[in-house]
C-alpha positions, 0 to 999 in steps of 0.5 A: 904363653897362654894355655887352654884350661878346662874347669868343671862347673857346679850348678850351685857354686861360682867357679873362677875361670881367671882374669879377662880377656879370654875366649870361653867355650863350654862342654856338656851343659849350659853355663852362665858367665859373669865378670866381677871383681869378687864372687857374684851373688847367687842371682847374678845376671850374665851371659849364657853359653851353650855347648853348641855356641861358638867360643865367646870372646870376653874383652873385659877387665876383671875376674871371669866366673861361671856356673852350670845352669843344670845338673848336667856335667858341664865344663868351661874351656878357657883360653886367656888372651892378651889385652888389646892395645 
C-alpha cells in the first residue's frame, strides 16, 4: 500500500521524490519537476507545478526529481501509484 509523503524543496538543489509513476502536488511556492535516472543538471528542463494547480499525474518510468523555483518555502506532496498494465 502506498502512502503520501511530503518533501521540502530547496531552490538550488534537486530533491529525489522517489520512483514514478506518481501523483504530485505542491504547497507554498512553485516547483520544477523532472524525470531522470540520476540527479538532473542545474539547468534541466521539466514541468512547472504551482500550488494552485491540480495534482499532476506523472506516468513515466524513472526517478522523479524536484526543486523550488524561488526562495518561498515549498514542499512537494507525492503519492506513488501503481504502474498501468
